[in-house]
C-alpha positions in Angstrom: 12.3 -1.4 21.3 8.5 -0.9 23.2 9.2 2.6 22.6 9.8 2.6 19.1 6.4 0.0 18.8 4.1 2.6 20.5 5.1 5.4 18.6 4.9 3.6 15.6 1.6 2.9 16.4 0.0 6.5 17.4 1.4 7.1 13.7 -0.3 4.0 12.2 -3.5 4.9 14.1 -3.7 8.3 12.5 -3.6 6.4 9.3 -6.5 4.2 9.8 -10.0 4.3 11.1 -10.6 3.3 14.5 -12.5 -0.5 14.1 -9.6 -1.0 11.2 -6.9 -0.4 14.7 -8.5 -1.9 16.5 -9.2 -5.3 14.8 -5.8 -5.8 13.3 -2.9 -3.6 14.4 -3.5 -3.0 18.2 -3.5 -7.5 19.2 -0.3 -7.4 17.5 2.3 -8.0 20.2 6.2 -7.3 20.0 8.0 -10.4 21.4 11.7 -9.2 21.0 13.9 -9.1 17.9 15.9 -11.6 15.6 19.0 -10.0 14.9 17.7 -6.7 13.2 14.4 -7.8 12.9 11.8 -6.8 15.4 9.5 -10.4 16.4 5.5 -9.7 16.5 3.4 -12.2 17.9 0.0 -12.9 15.7 -3.5 -14.4 17.3 -3.7 -16.9 14.7 -2.8 -18.1 11.2 -5.3 -16.2 9.6 -4.1 -12.9 11.4 -0.9 -13.3 10.3 -1.6 -13.9 6.7 -4.3 -10.5 6.9 -1.3 -8.6 8.3 1.2 -9.9 5.8 -1.4 -9.0 3.0 -2.8 -6.1 3.9 -0.6 -3.8 6.7 3.3 -5.3 6.3 3.8 -2.3 4.6 2.3 0.4 6.5 4.2 -1.3 9.7 7.2 -1.6 8.0 6.8 2.1 7.4 6.0 3.3 10.8 8.5 1.3 12.3 11.3 2.6 10.0 10.3 6.4 11.1 9.6 5.8 14.8 13.3 4.1 14.8 14.9 6.2 12.3 16.4 3.0 10.8 15.0 0.4 8.8 14.2 -2.7 11.3 12.7 -5.4 9.0 10.0 -7.4 11.0 8.9 -11.0 11.5 5.7 -12.5 12.2 4.7 -15.8 13.9 1.8 -17.0 15.1 1.4 -17.7 19.3 0.5 -21.5 19.1 3.9 -21.8 16.9 6.0 -21.5 20.1 5.7 -25.1 20.8 6.0 -26.7 16.9 9.0 -27.2 15.5 10.9 -25.2 13.1 8.7 -24.3 9.9 9.7 -26.1 6.7 10.7 -23.7 4.1 8.0 -22.9 1.4 8.1 -22.1 -2.3 10.7 -20.8 -4.6 14.8 -20.9 -4.0 14.4 -17.4 -4.4 13.6 -17.0 -0.7 17.6 -18.4 -0.3 18.7 -16.1 -2.3 17.4 -13.2 -0.7 18.5 -14.4 2.5 22.1 -14.4 0.9 22.3 -11.4 -1.8 24.6 -9.4 -2.0 23.1 -6.4 0.1 22.6 -7.3 4.1 20.0 -5.4 4.1 17.7 -6.7 1.9 14.6 -7.8 3.5 11.9 -7.0 0.9 10.0 -9.9 -0.9 7.4 -10.8 -3.1 3.9 -11.4 -1.8 3.5 -14.8 -2.4 -0.5 -15.1 -2.6 -0.7 -12.1 -5.2 -0.9 -14.3 -8.0 -2.0 -14.1 -11.5 -4.6 -16.6 -10.7 -6.0 -14.4 -7.8 -6.3 -12.0 -9.8 -10.0 -11.0 -10.8 -10.3 -10.0 -14.4 -12.4 -7.1 -15.5 -13.1 -4.1 -18.0 -11.4 -2.1 -15.5 -8.0 -4.0 -15.8 -8.2 -6.0 -18.2 -5.6 -4.5 -20.5 -3.0 -4.1 -17.6 -3.7 -7.9 -16.7 -2.6 -9.0 -20.4 0.2 -6.8 -20.4 1.7 -8.2 -16.9 1.4 -11.9 -17.9 3.2 -11.2 -21.4 6.1 -9.9 -19.0 6.0 -12.4 -17.0 6.0 -15.4 -19.9 8.5 -13.9 -22.2 11.8 -12.8 -21.6 12.3 -10.8 -24.4 9.2 -9.2 -24.0 8.7 -5.4 -25.9 7.1 -4.0 -23.3 10.0 -3.4 -21.0 9.9 -1.4 -18.6 6.2 -2.3 -17.9 4.7 0.7 -15.7 1.3 -0.2 -14.2 -0.9 3.0 -13.2 -3.4 2.8 -10.2 -4.8 4.8 -7.7 -4.4 4.1 -4.2 -6.1 -0.2 -3.3 -6.8 -1.2 -7.0 -4.1 -3.8 -7.1 -1.0 -2.3 -9.2 1.1 -4.3 -6.0 -0.9 -7.4 -6.7 -0.6 -7.2 -10.3 3.7 -6.3 -10.5 4.0 -9.3 -7.2 2.4 -11.8 -9.8 5.1 -10.9 -12.6 7.6 -12.2 -10.3 5.9 -15.0 -8.9 5.2 -16.6 -12.4 8.8 -16.1 -13.3 10.1 -18.2 -10.1 7.4 -20.6 -10.7 7.9 -21.4 -13.9 12.3 -20.8 -13.7 13.6 -20.7 -10.3 17.5 -19.7 -11.5 15.9 -16.7 -11.9 16.8 -13.7 -9.9 14.1 -11.3 -9.0 13.9 -8.5 -6.8 10.7 -6.8 -5.5 11.4 -3.7 -4.0 8.7 -0.4 -2.7 10.4 2.7 -3.9 10.9 3.6 -0.7 12.8 0.4 -0.3 14.9 1.8 -2.7 15.9 3.9 -1.5 16.7 3.2 2.3 19.0 0.7 0.9 20.6 3.3 -1.3 21.3 5.2 1.9 22.6 2.3 4.0 25.3 1.6 1.2 26.2 4.9 1.0 26.4 5.5 5.0 28.3 1.7 5.0 30.7 2.5 1.9 28.8 -0.5 0.6 27.2 1.1 -2.3 29.2 -1.1 -5.7 27.3 -4.1 -3.3 24.1 -2.2 -4.0 25.2 -1.1 -7.5 25.6 -5.0 -8.6 22.6 -6.5 -7.0 20.7 -4.3 -8.9 22.5 -4.0 -12.3 24.5 -7.0 -12.7 22.5 -9.7 -10.5 19.1 -9.2 -11.3 16.6 -10.9 -13.6 13.4 -8.7 -13.1 13.0 -6.0 -11.2 10.1 -4.9 -9.7 9.6 -1.5 -8.0 7.0 -0.5 -6.1 5.5 3.2 -5.6 7.9 5.1 -7.5 5.7 8.6 -6.8 7.7 8.1 -3.6 11.1 9.3 -5.7 9.4 12.9 -5.6 12.3 15.4 -5.0 14.9 12.3 -4.6 17.6 13.6 -7.0 20.0 11.4 -6.5 18.1 8.1 -6.2 16.7 9.0 -9.9 19.5 9.5 -10.9 20.8 5.8 -9.5 17.8 4.6 -10.6 17.8 5.8 -14.5 21.5 4.3 -14.4 20.2 1.0 -13.0 17.1 0.7 -15.5 19.8 1.6 -18.2 22.2 -1.3 -17.4 19.3 -3.5 -17.2 17.6 -2.6 -20.5 20.5 -3.5 -22.0 21.3 -6.7 -21.0 17.4 -7.4 -22.2 15.8 -7.7 -18.3 12.9 -7.5 -17.5 11.6 -4.0 -15.1 8.1 -3.8 -14.1 7.3 -0.7 -12.3 3.7 1.0 -10.5 2.8 4.3 -9.8 0.0 6.5 -7.8 0.9 8.8 -10.6 1.7 9.1 -14.3 4.9 10.2 -14.1 4.7 13.6 -15.6 2.9 14.6 -13.2 5.2 13.6 -10.3 6.9 16.9 -8.4 10.8 17.0 -9.0 11.0 13.9 -11.0 13.7 14.5 -13.5 13.3 14.4 -17.3 15.7 11.5 -17.6 13.8 9.1 -15.6 10.6 10.4 -16.6 11.4 8.9 -20.0 13.6 5.9 -18.5 9.7 4.6 -17.5 7.8 5.7 -20.1 10.0 4.3 -22.5 8.2 1.0 -22.4 4.5 0.0 -22.3 2.0 2.2 -19.4 -1.1 0.7 -18.4 -3.4 1.9 -16.2 -6.3 0.2 -13.9 -9.5 1.8 -13.2 -11.7 1.2 -10.0 -13.4 -1.9 -10.4 -17.6 -2.1 -11.7 -20.4 -3.8 -10.7 -19.4 -7.0 -12.5 -16.1 -7.1 -11.5 -16.9 -5.7 -7.6 -19.2 -9.3 -7.7 -16.8 -11.8 -9.1 -13.9 -10.2 -6.7 -16.1 -11.0 -3.2 -17.0 -14.7 -4.4 -13.1 -15.9 -5.4 -12.0 -14.2 -2.0 -15.0 -15.8 -0.2 -14.2 -19.6 -1.8 -10.3 -18.5 -0.9 -11.4 -17.9 2.8 -13.7 -21.6 2.2 -16.8 -19.8 2.9 -19.8 -19.8 0.8 -21.3 -16.0 0.3 -25.0 -16.0 -1.0 -25.7 -14.2 -4.1 -27.9 -11.3 -2.8 -25.1 -10.2 0.0 -22.8 -10.4 -2.4 -24.6 -7.9 -4.5 -25.7 -6.1 -1.6 -21.5 -5.4 -0.6 -20.6 -4.8 -4.1 -23.4 -2.2 -4.5 -22.2 -0.5 -1.1 -18.4 -0.8 -1.1 -17.5 1.0 -4.0 -14.0 2.4 -3.2 -11.7 0.0 -4.1 -10.6 -3.6 -3.9 -9.5 -3.3 -0.3 -12.6 -2.0 1.1 -14.7 -4.7 -0.7 -11.8 -7.2 0.8 -12.0 -5.6 4.5 -16.2 -5.6 4.1 -15.9 -9.8 3.4 -13.4 -10.1 6.0 -15.7 -8.5 8.9 -18.4 -9.8 7.6 -16.7 -12.9 7.8 -15.3 -13.0 11.6 -18.6 -11.4 13.0 -20.4 -14.6 11.4 -18.0 -16.7 13.1 -17.2 -15.2 16.0 -21.0 -14.3 16.9 -22.3 -17.5 15.6 -24.5 -16.3 12.8 -25.5 -16.7 9.1 -24.1 -14.3 6.7 -27.1 -12.7 5.4 -28.4 -9.6 4.3 -29.1 -8.4 8.0 -25.4 -9.5 8.8 -23.7 -7.7 6.0 -26.0 -4.0 6.4 -24.4 -4.5 10.5 -20.8 -4.6 8.9 -21.4 -1.9 6.1 -22.9 0.1 8.1 -19.2 -0.1 10.6 -17.5 0.1 8.1 -19.2 3.1 6.0 -20.7 4.9 9.5 -24.1 4.9 8.5 -24.7 6.5 11.7 -23.3 9.2 10.8 -23.5 9.7 7.1 -25.5 7.4 4.0 -21.6 7.0 3.0 -18.5 8.2 4.1 -18.0 11.9 4.4 -17.4 14.2 1.6 -15.1 16.1 0.4 -17.1 19.3 1.7 -18.2 18.2 5.5 -14.4 17.3 5.8 -13.5 21.1 4.9 -16.2 22.9 7.2 -14.6 20.1 10.1 -11.4 21.8 9.5 -12.3 24.8 8.8 -14.5 25.4 12.3 -11.7 23.4 14.0 -9.0 26.2 12.9 -11.6 29.1 12.8 -11.1 30.0 9.0 -13.5 30.6 5.9 -13.9 27.8 3.4 -12.8 30.3 0.5 -9.7 31.0 2.1 -8.3 27.4 2.5 -8.9 27.0 -1.0 -7.1 30.2 -2.1 -3.3 30.6 -3.5 -2.5 32.0 -0.2 0.8 30.4 1.4 0.2 31.5 4.8 1.5 29.3 7.5 -2.2 30.2 9.2 -3.8 28.2 5.8 -1.0 26.2 4.7 -1.4 23.7 7.5 -4.8 23.3 7.6 -4.9 23.0 3.9 -2.5 19.7 4.7 -4.8 18.7 7.7 -8.1 18.3 5.1 -6.4 17.3 2.5 -5.1 14.3 4.6 -8.3 14.5 5.9 -9.9 13.6 2.9 -7.8 10.9 1.6 -8.5 9.2 5.0 -11.5 9.3 5.2 -12.9 9.3 1.3 -13.1 7.1 -1.4 -12.3 10.3 -3.5 -8.7 10.3 -5.8 -6.1 12.6 -5.7 -7.7 14.5 -8.9 -10.5 15.0 -7.2 -9.3 16.3 -3.9 -6.9 18.8 -6.0 -9.7 19.8 -7.9 -11.7 20.3 -4.6 -8.8 22.6 -3.0 -7.9 24.0 -6.7 -4.6 22.1 -6.5 -2.8 19.4 -8.5 -1.8 15.8 -7.8 2.0 16.6 -7.0 0.5 19.7 -4.1 -1.8 16.8 -2.9 0.7 14.2 -3.5 3.5 16.6 -1.4 0.6 17.7 1.7 -0.2 13.8 2.3 3.5 13.6 2.7 4.2 16.1 4.7 1.2 15.3 7.2 2.2 11.6 7.2 5.4 12.3 8.5 3.9 15.2 11.1 1.8 12.4 12.3 5.5 10.4 13.7 7.3 13.1 14.7 5.0 15.5 16.3 2.4 14.5 18.7 0.2 17.7 18.4 -0.1 16.5 14.5 -1.4 13.1 15.8 -4.1 14.9 18.4 -5.3 17.0 15.9 -6.0 14.1 13.4 -7.7 12.1 16.1 -9.4 15.1 17.1 -11.0 15.7 13.7 -10.9 12.2 12.9 -13.4 11.8 15.7 -15.5 14.7 15.5 -15.6 14.1 11.2 -17.2 10.5 11.7 -19.4 11.4 14.4 -20.3 14.3 11.9 -20.0 17.4 14.1 
């Protein structure tokens, strides 16, 4: 399995900045397996928690692509080798998942994603209120609840919060949380192993709350879309609750059946916008309290002003600040905050992050094509592939929304999503693409 892990790491490296990869992925050690699950060691409990909250999905997807099959992952702390068997925590739902009707069910709610930990502001107040209503009422009018948001703005947090609240208040409820990709994988495995009836039984008859994260992944998967539509019908008829999330409005998801579009928008549709400066400050202060750190007001305001991308970027900045202060035994002050944001935003190369125009210029120079050609309507291979590479790099290195990237390339949401998916898969399967992405990323960040 070492070969699978090395291949997965190469793919992850293409989708992360170098500092993040070195900090969070490189220290992971593959130490064995537990049944079908791969077991990884983390340096400490804090590291393990951060991986669980921020990188588990990325790891799971990369390993799935590298291994060619779904391989669950388990994380443990190095020091835990000599400890007694840990006590189970949390609601009884953990046991239910382990003995669920499908032996391939491995996905579960992220326990830290609760309503109490969700910072509410003008950008997300309506979405928060709707999610809380769904969590509190078994006969909610808002069914299904569809949460729309770009990457890193809290839609996964909010959807998990609904499930965690239900399990806390009514432990006997059967809650299933999965990504759309996990839903597809489980259905495919059910077909291969002639266990599709068990799959249907689980989701249609043994589920009180279904949470599916990232339904845009279902683009082009007609059979899965049909199965999900039937599942939603069954759950709705049985007055069961449904929460869905997506990066895109259903009408903008390419190759999605009208039947499914109608089902997922038949309840309440809410969206989450990027946080405003005041909300960013409150997010930083709450995260700091959770880490047991006192964050000075001037540092809070500085970080909120500099890190304007999304909540994940704010968390990354704060964690890097805390880690640097702890490891170097330095006070948390403006000087340290400037160093951290300089690293995150690459201030040595650009005033903030590279712009779409700078990335476009770099890619065009590399492939020896004109900027006017790459944004043209031509679908020639000599232009089509560089265009996909450029879109992928824009998504990776800027805070631009999918809409903004599409506008820059004179394309719609669907084309951008498709390009990102194509290059992500190529990064796993094709060494040439991985090397091109790594090389271009380095040049972009150096301003070459």
